Phi, psi and omega in degrees: 000124174266146179278137174290152175291171182304310182292321177300318179297318177298318179295316178302315180295320179296316179296318178298316180298321185281337179056235183291351179258021184277071172260161186306313182299319180290322177297316178301316180297317180298317179297319180292309186287318185267327183253351182066030185243108176275129185225141176284155178300320179298317179295321179295313181297321178297318178294317179297322177298315179297319180292329176294318178297330178273002182063035177264331178223160171217172181209161172245149175266126179269146178307154177300137180247149176302143179088357179254010178063029179083004181270124177288162177249150174259130173259118185268151173212152180274133179283167174304324176295324178293318177298317178299320179296321177296314180300313181298317179296314180296320179297315180297318179296318178298315181294320180292330183269354178302134177081005181255017182303322180295325181278318185265354187321159180092155181275137176277134179246000000 
């Protein structure tokens, strides 16, 4: 099992949170609002393509909608391998941070 990178982990978590509403614009909004991470659409798509190659995410193409200029949307979802990668990463982070409350103490804002 390879660990996803920091940004990949954030994207996986955002897609999981959004569920059936995990379209690129919503993922970007989630990353901005919850993680404080502003990301360009191009950077997100490049990351999603890389994650697709790693079998961490997949997507369906949604029919063209009025107001989108004929452009279809991709609805993203995390694969079982992607969920496993999140679990492994979270477990490793918890174990590594155990006993560091004095050093890491305080709430992150």
